[in-house]
C-alpha positions in Angstrom: -26.6 1.7 -1.6 -29.1 -0.1 0.6 -32.8 0.4 -0.3 -35.3 -0.4 2.5 -39.1 -0.7 2.4 -39.7 1.9 5.0 -39.6 5.6 5.5 -36.9 5.8 8.2 -37.3 8.5 10.8 -34.3 10.8 11.7 -34.0 8.7 14.9 -33.7 5.4 13.0 -31.4 7.0 10.4 -29.1 8.1 13.2 -28.4 4.4 13.9 -26.4 4.3 10.7 -24.0 7.3 11.1 -21.8 6.2 8.2 -24.7 6.3 5.8 -26.7 9.2 4.3 -30.5 8.7 4.1 -32.5 9.8 1.1 -36.2 9.5 1.4 -38.5 8.3 -1.4 -42.2 7.5 -1.3 -42.4 4.9 1.5 -38.8 3.9 1.0 -35.4 5.2 2.0 -32.0 4.6 0.4 -28.9 4.7 2.7 -25.7 5.5 0.9 -22.1 5.6 2.1 -19.0 3.7 2.6 -18.8 0.5 4.6 -15.4 -0.8 5.5 -15.9 -4.5 4.7 -18.4 -7.3 4.5 -18.5 -7.5 8.3 -19.6 -3.9 8.6 -22.2 -4.4 5.8 -23.5 -7.5 7.6 -23.8 -5.5 10.8 -25.9 -2.8 9.0 -28.1 -5.5 7.5 -28.5 -7.3 10.8 -29.5 -4.0 12.6 -32.1 -3.2 9.9 -33.5 -6.7 10.2 -33.7 -6.5 14.0 -35.6 -3.2 13.6 -38.1 -5.0 11.4 -37.1 -3.1 8.3 -37.2 -5.0 5.0 -34.1 -4.6 2.8 -35.3 -4.3 -0.8 -32.0 -3.9 -2.6 -28.2 -3.7 -1.9 -26.0 -2.3 -4.6 -22.3 -1.6 -4.9 -21.7 1.7 -6.6 -18.2 1.9 -8.1 -15.9 4.9 -7.3 -15.5 7.3 -10.1 
């Protein structure tokens, strides 16, 4: 789960097709599977390049 300090529009959310956006007051959480550290870093780099602050990154264990 990646929590960002922004309310991502549908257009911005579409930049992360592997993640599902959930909107909260002025924040969005993106949840989904990333294949490895390299893909995670790519997502984080893209968020940064869009000027979006990442507030939290969590690993959610499989049930």
